[in-house]
C-alpha positions, 0 to 999 in steps of 0.5 A: 432552748427558750424557743423550743420550750415556747413552741412545745407549750403552745402546741399542746395548750390542753395538755399544759392545762391538764398538768397545771390542774394536776399540780393544783390538786397536789398543792391544795393538799399541801396547803391544807397540811401547812401549819399556821402559827398564830403566835407572833411572839414565837418569831423572836430570835432564839438567843434571847433570854425571854425565848429561852425562858419560853422553852424551859416553860415548855420542857421540863415544866410543860407550862408554855401556856398559862390562862386565868379562869375568872369565876363570878358570883358562884359558890366555892363548891362550884369553883372547886368542882370546876377546878377538878373537871378542868384538870381532867381536860386532855392537854391541861397540865394543872389547874390551881385554885385556892383549894390547891393550897388550902381547904375549900371550907376555910373562910376567906378571912382566915386565909393568908393575905397573899393568897386571898388577894391573889385568888379573890376579888369581891364576888369573883375568884381566879383559877390558874390553868396551865397546859402541856403544849405551847400556847399556839399548838393545836393541842392547846387550842383544843384544850381551851375549847374544852375548858370553855365548854365546861364553864357557864356564862359567868366564867371568863377565860383570859390569857395570851393563849386564849387570844391566840385561839380567838385570833385563829377563829377570826382569821379562819372565818375571814380568810375566804372573804379576803381572797374573794373580795380582792379577786372581785374588786380586781376583776371589776378594775380589769374589766374597765381597763382592758378591751375584753370582758373575759380577759380579766377572768383568764388572768385570774385563772393564771394568777389563782393557780400561782397563788395555790402553787405558792400556798401548796409549796409552803409545806416545805417551810414547815409553817407560816404565820397567820399574817403571812396567810392573810395577806400573801394571796392578796399581795401576790395578786396585786404585784404579779397581775401586770406580768399577765398584762404585759404578756397579753399586750406582747401577744397582741403585737406578735399576732400582727406578724404571724399567720398561726396564733400559736407561733404568735404566742410562742414568740411573745413568750420568748420576747416577754420572759427576759423582761418579766424576769428582769422586772420581778427581780426588784419585787423579789429583792424587796420581799427578800430584804425582809428575811434580814429582820431579827424578828423571824416573822420577816423571813416568813413573809419574805420567803413566801412572797418572794416564792409567790412572785417567782411562781407568778412569773412561771405561771405567766410564762407557762400556764397563761399562754395555754389559757389565752390560746384556749379562750382566744375566740371568746376573749375576742368576741366579748370585747369593748372599749377601754375605760381609762382616763386620758392623761395627755393634757396633764402630761404636757402641763407637768413637762412644761413646768418640770422644774416647778414639779421637781422642786415640789418633789424635793419640798414634799420630802421634808414633811413626809420624812418628818411624819414617817419618823414620828408616826405612832406605833403600837406593840400591844397585840390585843389592841389589834383585835375586836374588843368584843372578843371573849378573850379580850373581854376576859382579859379586861376583867382580869385587869379591872377586878384583879389588877393584873394587866400582865404576868411574868414568869421566872425560871431559875435554879432550885438550890438557892438557899431558903433565906436568899430565896425569900429575900429575892421574893421580897425585893421583887414584891417591892418593885413598883407595879408588882401586884403579887409574887407566887413562888414555892418558898413563899408558901412552904417553909423550909422546915417542911420536908419536901417528901411531905409535899404532894408530888403533883404540887412539886412538879408544878413548881420544881423540876430538873434542878429548876424552879419557876415563879410568877409575878403579877403586874398592874402594868399593861403589856407594851407600856413604858412602865412595863418595860421599865419594870422588866429591866428592874426585875431582871437586874434583881433576879440576875444578882441572885442567879445569873442564869435565870430567865424571865419570860411571859407576854410582857417580857417578850413584847419588850424584846419585840419593841427593842428589835423592831426599830432596828429591823425597820432601818436594816431592811429598809437600807437593804431593800434600797441597796438591792433595788438600786443595784438591780436598776443600776445594772439594768440601765448601766447608770448611777444616776438613773437608780438614784432618781427612781429610788428617790421617787418611790421613797418619797411615796413611801415616806408620804404613805408612812407619814399619813398616820402621824398627820391623821393622829392614828397609830399603826402596828409595829410590823407595818412600817417594815413591811410597807417599806420593803414591799412598796419599794419593790412592787411599785418601782416597776412603774418608775422602770416602765416609764424610764425605759420607754423614755430612753427608747424614745431618746434613742430614736432621736427625739428631744427630751420633752417630746420623748417623755411625752411619748413615754408617758402616753405609752406607760400611763395606762399600764401604770394606772391598771397595775396600781389600781389592781394592787390598790383594789386587792388590798383595800378590800381586805383593809376595809373588812378585816377585823384584825388591826394588824392585817387591816393596817398593812393592807390599807397602807399597801393600798394607799401606797400603790395610789401615792406611788402611781401619783408620784410616777405619773406626775412627778417622775416625768418632770424629774426625768425631763429636768435631770435628763442632761445629768442622766446622759453624762452618767449613763452608758448608751443613754441616748445612743443605743447599744449595737445589736448582736447578730440574731440567729434565725428563729423557728417561727415563720413571720408574715411578710411585711405589708407593702405600705400603710398600716394593717387594717383595723388593727391600730398599730400605734395602740398595739405598739405602745402596749407591746413595748411595755417593759416593767 
């Protein structure tokens, strides 16, 4: 069947390109219609109290998003008028200022101390603005834009929803730069590493199509996170480029054996597909391991990237042959020599001192593992954003002028006796770090009948048998003090109402911290186990997967240990993503060299000669593949102003470089030193498995030349490239 498909694809390359273009147009529409989620906290497990509390703020209270509007140096009349205009903005559920609880004409000194301290600080006053829809929804984003349009330069809008809005604007502005820079740097690397100036452009056409197919089919997932959107194209480019390189090298090998280039391409597709499929399994396994994170962001990244790798393989097998056949003439016309280093002397040195390099690899594990386990991690999301963003400036003013670093929201039953409610409020106020508690019973006596209270005020505080309260804290989100405070507040709250829920950015972030460490361990173990199993089946060995996974894990530990030794902090999601992605994407380098090493042994070569031949054949592909991933991610890491995206991409770039170094300079030594053990614990290690009888194919090959190599074709070079198996 594969014969038939390959034959038909290569007979009508222009038709294939036309169908690919039609699908691209549909995928562009799908990509444009895919919703992007800019709120990482919404990816917390839905069974947490904090997540359920957020849902209760959405329904029935319609207060899922809350922002603080600070007005500096303006008269009360301006703020009162601004409050009324803000309340009229579509999407705003309420705007609460002092005029909501007392007349604007009342002097500040006559106000209750609690109200005065909450709404005033020096010449600044604060307004609480709440919205009908979730903080990351399009409706809330538009409402925030309109609220800002009503304000002058002495007004500052703070809150997590505003941070999300500014993040959205920043990502949307930077995304074309990410993709453009990754493509440009990858193109430069491939031009130097390949024998034609036009060949890299052909590869980028194929991979670009696969990226658009991936983004277009994201519409079936409903939505993706902004982190996934920012890194998916770059990652897909970096991890699937070598599939294209392999197919082209196989095509070059087959061209020597066929009169018709179309037959050569069909044979190359057939021969390459099994290897591409097997190779992609390790990368897919690495990404799918992210789906086992309790934080659903992992599933978001994992599914999109696993789908991207699968579509990358499909594009290489189906679209790239048509591109190469169409551009075959120009590709050969604009050829040049390859600019890659010759590592033959270094290979001989490593193999000659294989025991010393093996000991070096073992010794490096200790400091690398220590650095990995002690690297600083931060969870505070606004630390990952430029500090001159309007929302960050406003948040800092909120901290400095009102001593409000974070706000917690409580949702509890509204039939709590009045005296117990007051007792609960007083206990909450006494918790260390609490600045103020805003609750209905705190300001309205039980002597006042509820029918005297305006319905819009009641709707803000009480609905459907529930009531809400807000706690303002001086402790910053993600700090140890905030975590202890949340635990203490929760304990007090549950003693009065076991079904009560506490939520807010600080509470959600605390849950995020508790989950992240477990997620890292679980996904790391799953990715190692899955890739170990795939390699074990591929090589029919127990020792080979142990050796290859250990080599890449050393590179991962070194990569994640660098922040500890440099004194830097990394975002919480980076270790989990890097652990799975670096293992899945770069273990292929190790598989490539080990496969060639086994082939050379099966030809009867001794282990030192075999590893030198394997290294000589694999070096160029490993260097090219690693450089593409390095450059594609490095550019984004250097230019992105969002620390989460920048850190992940810089670590991926560094990881590709370190993995390549480990495979080029340590793995040959390890394979040489442990080859006797590999032979004893692997099936058909030195003796090849007897081949199955081949059925006659549909393609007619050229008769083999009577003697000598074909002129001007450099058969040894092509054989080395053509035999590459990722």
